[in-house]
C-alpha positions in Angstrom: 207.4 255.2 166.2 211.1 254.6 166.5 213.2 257.5 167.8 215.7 257.0 164.9 212.9 258.1 162.6 212.9 261.6 164.1 215.3 264.1 162.9 216.1 267.8 163.1 217.0 267.6 159.4 214.3 268.0 156.7 215.0 264.6 155.2 216.2 261.2 156.5 219.1 259.5 154.6 217.9 256.5 152.6 214.2 257.5 152.7 211.8 259.4 150.4 208.9 261.4 151.7 205.7 259.8 150.5 203.2 262.1 152.3 203.4 265.2 154.5 200.9 265.0 157.3 201.5 268.4 158.8 202.8 269.8 162.0 202.7 267.8 165.2 203.5 269.0 168.7 203.7 268.0 172.3 203.3 270.7 175.0 204.0 270.4 178.7 203.8 273.2 181.3 206.0 272.8 184.3 206.5 274.7 187.5 209.3 274.5 190.0 208.4 273.4 193.5 209.4 275.4 196.6 211.5 272.5 197.8 213.2 272.3 194.3 213.9 276.0 194.3 215.5 275.9 197.8 217.7 272.9 196.8 218.7 274.5 193.5 219.5 277.7 195.4 221.8 275.8 197.6 223.4 274.1 194.6 223.9 277.5 192.9 226.0 278.7 195.8 228.7 276.2 194.9 228.5 276.9 191.1 228.5 274.4 188.3 225.6 272.4 187.0 222.4 272.8 189.0 221.2 269.2 188.7 217.7 269.7 190.2 216.9 272.2 187.3 218.7 270.0 184.8 216.5 267.0 185.8 213.3 269.1 185.7 214.2 270.5 182.2 215.1 267.0 180.9 211.8 265.5 182.2 209.8 268.3 180.6 211.5 267.8 177.3 211.0 264.1 177.4 207.3 264.4 178.2 206.8 266.9 175.4 208.8 264.6 173.0 206.6 261.6 173.8 203.4 263.7 173.4 204.7 264.8 169.9 205.4 261.2 168.9 201.9 260.2 170.0 200.4 263.0 168.0 202.4 261.9 164.9 201.4 258.2 165.4 197.7 259.3 165.7 198.0 260.8 162.2 199.6 257.6 160.8 203.1 259.0 160.5 206.2 256.8 160.6 208.6 259.7 161.0 209.0 263.3 162.1 211.3 265.7 160.3 212.4 269.2 161.2 212.0 268.5 164.9 212.6 271.3 167.3 212.2 272.3 170.9 211.0 275.7 172.2 210.5 277.0 175.8 208.6 280.0 177.0 208.3 281.3 180.6 204.5 281.6 181.0 204.7 283.1 184.5 207.4 283.4 187.1 208.6 279.8 187.8 206.2 278.3 185.2 207.6 277.2 181.8 206.0 275.8 178.7 208.1 273.3 176.7 207.1 272.6 173.2 208.4 269.8 171.0 207.3 270.1 167.3 208.1 268.9 163.9 206.5 267.8 160.6 204.8 264.3 160.6 205.5 262.4 157.4 205.2 259.0 155.9 208.6 257.8 154.6 209.6 254.8 152.4 213.0 253.4 151.8 214.6 254.6 148.6 
């Protein structure tokens, strides 16, 4: 599935929805390492972007996104509409990242 066929909108310009295949999702649960926490703690002393946490968050979102795309492909979808991310702290230092949307089959108008 092409990433340009995934949108946060509920329709994709130039395409009509042929079939709604339902909700698809990708879930990843991540924890911060002790080393990462120490490094991020040092970065936080200087203020600004804490790059260690930024990279961890981006990697978790990317993995959840890829899992969601795979779920949609397994259903035979060629697009995902209404795509969103959600994150929940499961326990101290452990976070769930969820990518979800509606798998659809689209055709050009």
